[in-house]
TORPA-4810 file (N, C-alpha, C, O; in nm, 3 decimals):
<nodes>
NODE_1_9.321_23.997_8.463_9.440_24.055_8.543_9.382_24.190_8.582_9.282_24.236_8.527_M
NODE_2_9.435_24.240_8.660_9.391_24.403_8.681_9.520_24.497_8.598_9.632_24.455_8.570_A
NODE_3_9.478_24.597_8.578_9.592_24.653_8.513_9.731_24.662_8.603_9.839_24.662_8.543_D
NODE_4_9.726_24.670_8.777_9.832_24.734_8.812_9.921_24.582_8.859_10.024_24.583_8.925_N
NODE_5_9.867_24.485_8.818_9.917_24.342_8.863_10.074_24.352_8.784_10.067_24.440_8.699_E
NODE_6_10.163_24.311_8.786_10.313_24.290_8.723_10.323_24.151_8.638_10.373_24.047_8.680_P
NODE_7_10.285_24.163_8.557_10.309_24.028_8.464_10.459_23.965_8.448_10.560_24.023_8.408_T
NODE_8_10.446_23.841_8.487_10.584_23.747_8.465_10.607_23.648_8.332_10.499_23.611_8.286_I
NODE_9_10.714_23.601_8.268_10.701_23.578_8.176_10.722_23.434_8.194_10.772_23.403_8.302_D
NODE_10_10.701_23.363_8.132_10.723_23.194_8.155_10.884_23.177_8.182_10.915_23.091_8.264_R
NODE_11_10.964_23.234_8.136_11.136_23.217_8.199_11.114_23.244_8.335_11.107_23.159_8.423_D
NODE_12_11.106_23.349_8.347_11.117_23.425_8.513_11.036_23.323_8.593_11.077_23.294_8.706_T
NODE_13_10.904_23.254_8.536_10.823_23.150_8.632_10.929_23.034_8.613_10.961_22.996_8.725_L
NODE_14_10.990_22.969_8.523_11.055_22.841_8.559_11.139_22.859_8.635_11.163_22.765_8.711_D
NODE_15_11.222_22.990_8.650_11.372_23.022_8.758_11.293_22.987_8.887_11.320_22.910_8.979_V
NODE_16_11.192_23.064_8.866_11.150_23.087_8.998_11.103_22.901_9.132_11.131_22.848_9.240_I
NODE_17_11.023_22.887_9.013_10.989_22.719_9.037_11.114_22.653_9.052_11.123_22.622_9.170_R
NODE_18_11.221_22.615_8.984_11.358_22.589_9.026_11.419_22.612_9.145_11.461_22.530_9.226_E
NODE_19_11.421_22.750_9.150_11.523_22.790_9.291_11.412_22.764_9.405_11.452_22.738_9.519_E
NODE_20_11.304_22.770_9.383_11.187_22.741_9.525_11.207_22.555_9.565_11.189_22.503_9.675_T
NODE_21_11.246_22.490_9.441_11.241_22.328_9.442_11.347_22.350_9.504_11.321_22.325_9.621_S
NODE_22_11.525_22.405_9.489_11.595_22.383_9.519_11.627_22.336_9.722_11.705_22.256_9.776_R
NODE_23_11.532_22.423_9.772_11.536_22.473_9.919_11.454_22.364_9.997_11.430_22.361_10.117_S
NODE_24_11.413_22.268_9.893_11.342_22.198_9.972_11.409_22.072_9.983_11.476_22.017_9.896_K
NODE_25_11.379_22.023_10.121_11.484_21.920_10.195_11.422_21.777_10.113_11.305_21.751_10.083_R
NODE_26_11.524_21.713_10.094_11.477_21.533_10.037_11.459_21.469_10.204_11.526_21.517_10.296_K
NODE_27_11.383_21.381_10.220_11.360_21.329_10.291_11.464_21.231_10.316_11.507_21.203_10.204_T
NODE_28_11.526_21.166_10.401_11.624_21.021_10.390_11.594_20.950_10.542_11.595_20.996_10.656_F
NODE_29_11.567_20.804_10.482_11.557_20.746_10.632_11.678_20.749_10.694_11.777_20.784_10.630_K
NODE_30_11.689_20.715_10.822_11.779_20.724_10.862_11.872_20.544_10.916_11.810_20.441_10.941_P
NODE_31_11.991_20.557_10.919_12.040_20.436_10.865_11.976_20.358_10.986_11.997_20.242_10.948_T
NODE_32_11.930_20.350_11.072_11.871_20.246_11.161_11.731_20.192_11.111_11.687_20.082_11.146_S
NODE_33_11.682_20.255_11.048_11.567_20.201_10.960_11.643_20.150_10.849_11.646_20.030_10.875_V
NODE_34_11.683_20.160_10.782_11.766_20.090_10.677_11.832_20.006_10.697_11.891_19.954_10.603_I
NODE_35_11.849_19.958_10.827_11.950_19.855_10.913_11.839_19.737_10.925_11.842_19.620_10.885_E
NODE_36_11.719_19.828_11.008_11.621_19.718_11.065_11.564_19.637_10.892_11.555_19.515_10.873_R
NODE_37_11.532_19.742_10.794_11.484_19.675_10.724_11.575_19.595_10.632_11.547_19.525_10.535_E
NODE_38_11.671_19.621_10.678_11.821_19.477_10.554_11.748_19.339_10.672_11.707_19.237_10.616_R
NODE_39_11.741_19.347_10.804_11.765_19.234_10.864_11.602_19.191_10.841_11.583_19.073_10.872_R
NODE_40_11.463_19.270_10.786_11.382_19.211_10.816_11.387_19.108_10.669_11.331_18.999_10.658_V
NODE_41_11.461_19.169_10.574_11.433_19.110_10.457_11.518_18.966_10.450_11.482_18.868_10.385_R
NODE_42_11.651_18.977_10.541_11.724_18.875_10.575_11.641_18.777_10.611_11.651_18.667_10.556_K
NODE_43_11.548_18.801_10.708_11.477_18.665_10.788_11.374_18.642_10.682_11.322_18.533_10.702_L
NODE_44_11.329_18.697_10.589_11.206_18.682_10.492_11.319_18.606_10.419_11.286_18.496_10.374_Y
NODE_45_11.434_18.643_10.401_11.504_18.548_10.258_11.549_18.404_10.335_11.541_18.302_10.267_E
NODE_46_11.592_18.393_10.462_11.617_18.236_10.527_11.475_18.194_10.584_11.484_18.102_10.665_E
NODE_47_11.371_18.231_10.567_11.247_18.187_10.543_11.241_18.114_10.402_11.194_18.001_10.410_M
NODE_48_11.261_18.136_10.334_11.212_18.113_10.205_11.329_18.006_10.164_11.320_17.941_10.059_Q
NODE_49_11.453_17.991_10.265_11.568_17.938_10.191_11.522_17.801_10.245_11.461_17.793_10.351_N
NODE_50_11.565_17.654_10.140_11.523_17.577_10.222_11.610_17.497_10.289_11.561_17.428_10.379_P
NODE_51_11.778_17.484_10.257_11.865_17.496_10.330_11.862_17.544_10.471_11.909_17.489_10.571_N
NODE_52_11.811_17.636_10.461_11.805_17.725_10.668_11.801_17.617_10.746_11.734_17.518_10.719_C
NODE_53_11.867_17.627_10.839_11.835_17.500_10.981_11.716_17.636_11.100_11.704_17.759_11.096_S
NODE_54_11.670_17.555_11.167_11.626_17.645_11.271_11.701_17.680_11.312_11.688_17.802_11.309_R
NODE_55_11.845_17.638_11.388_11.959_17.698_11.441_11.943_17.777_11.370_11.866_17.848_11.435_R
NODE_56_11.961_17.844_11.243_12.029_17.972_11.161_11.965_18.027_11.228_11.990_18.089_11.331_T
NODE_57_11.809_17.996_11.136_11.709_18.077_11.182_11.672_18.179_11.342_11.628_18.291_11.368_F
NODE_58_11.717_18.064_11.414_11.692_18.163_11.551_11.819_18.265_11.563_11.806_18.372_11.622_I
NODE_59_11.940_18.224_11.503_12.053_18.311_11.542_12.043_18.426_11.490_12.107_18.522_11.531_E
NODE_60_11.929_18.432_11.357_11.906_18.525_11.241_11.784_18.629_11.365_11.782_18.752_11.358_L
NODE_61_11.705_18.560_11.455_11.617_18.640_11.510_11.671_18.717_11.608_11.625_18.829_11.632_I
NODE_62_11.777_18.664_11.677_11.820_18.723_11.771_11.904_18.821_11.742_11.903_18.912_11.826_R
NODE_63_11.997_18.838_11.625_12.086_18.912_11.595_11.968_19.057_11.529_12.007_19.166_11.487_A
NODE_64_11.824_19.010_11.540_11.743_19.135_11.473_11.721_19.182_11.635_11.723_19.302_11.660_F
NODE_65_11.708_19.119_11.703_11.719_19.240_11.868_11.579_19.165_11.958_11.525_19.209_12.060_G
NODE_66_11.551_19.062_11.897_11.431_19.003_12.021_11.460_18.893_12.079_11.525_18.804_12.025_L
NODE_67_11.414_18.891_12.195_11.411_18.818_12.304_11.394_18.677_12.314_11.331_18.648_12.212_Q
NODE_68_11.413_18.580_12.374_11.371_18.451_12.335_11.206_18.447_12.380_11.118_18.419_12.299_E
NODE_69_11.184_18.474_12.496_11.096_18.525_12.522_10.950_18.608_12.502_10.852_18.612_12.576_D
NODE_70_10.967_18.650_12.416_10.908_18.782_12.376_10.790_18.704_12.234_10.809_18.601_12.170_S
NODE_71_10.715_18.766_12.227_10.595_18.696_12.157_10.639_18.734_12.016_10.613_18.641_11.939_K
NODE_72_10.686_18.819_11.965_10.753_18.820_11.842_10.826_18.727_11.770_10.813_18.684_11.656_Q
NODE_73_10.947_18.694_11.904_11.049_18.575_11.863_10.941_18.472_11.866_10.953_18.404_11.764_F
NODE_74_10.849_18.434_11.931_10.773_18.288_11.962_10.713_18.295_11.777_10.713_18.214_11.684_Q
NODE_75_10.671_18.428_11.792_10.560_18.416_11.665_10.658_18.391_11.481_10.633_18.333_11.375_D
NODE_76_10.767_18.475_11.536_10.860_18.464_11.394_10.916_18.272_11.383_10.911_18.213_11.276_L
NODE_77_10.970_18.196_11.526_10.964_18.036_11.490_10.839_17.970_11.490_10.834_17.857_11.441_L
NODE_78_10.746_18.015_11.532_10.623_17.904_11.488_10.597_17.937_11.311_10.563_17.850_11.229_N
NODE_79_10.613_18.033_11.290_10.606_18.066_11.173_10.706_17.981_11.026_10.667_17.924_10.924_L
NODE_80_10.866_18.015_11.092_10.930_17.910_11.016_10.921_17.762_11.054_10.994_17.685_10.991_F
NODE_81_10.836_17.709_11.153_10.836_17.555_11.200_10.760_17.558_11.104_10.794_17.495_11.004_D
NODE_82_10.626_17.638_11.105_10.536_17.562_11.000_10.535_17.592_10.838_10.461_17.546_10.751_D
NODE_83_10.621_17.666_10.831_10.673_17.635_10.685_10.759_17.569_10.658_10.779_17.574_10.537_R
NODE_84_10.851_17.482_10.729_10.944_17.385_10.712_10.933_17.310_10.755_11.033_17.245_10.789_K
NODE_85_10.777_17.257_10.789_10.744_17.122_10.901_10.787_17.089_11.037_10.826_16.974_11.061_G
NODE_86_10.785_17.159_11.108_10.829_17.168_11.257_10.979_17.151_11.256_11.061_17.152_11.165_G
NODE_87_10.991_17.128_11.432_11.082_17.100_11.488_11.243_16.992_11.414_11.340_16.967_11.487_R
</nodes>
C-alpha cells in the first residue's frame, strides 16, 4: 500500500458492505408468472391423479389459456391419454 492511501478498518468496511447491499433491489417474479407456474403445477398434479377424468383435464387445459386447436393443447391431451390409457 502506498503511503498516501487511506486505511479503512474492518468495522468501516463491514458498514460499507451492509449499506451497499441494502440498496440492491431484489428481483421478484411478476404475479402473472407465479400464476402460470401454479397452473402448470396443477396440470402436472392432475396428470398424476388417478381419479382425474379426461373432461376435468380438458377444462384445466382451457383454464390454462390454450385453445383446443393449438398444438400445445393437443400435446397435453395426448400426454394425458397416453398416461391414462387412451380415451
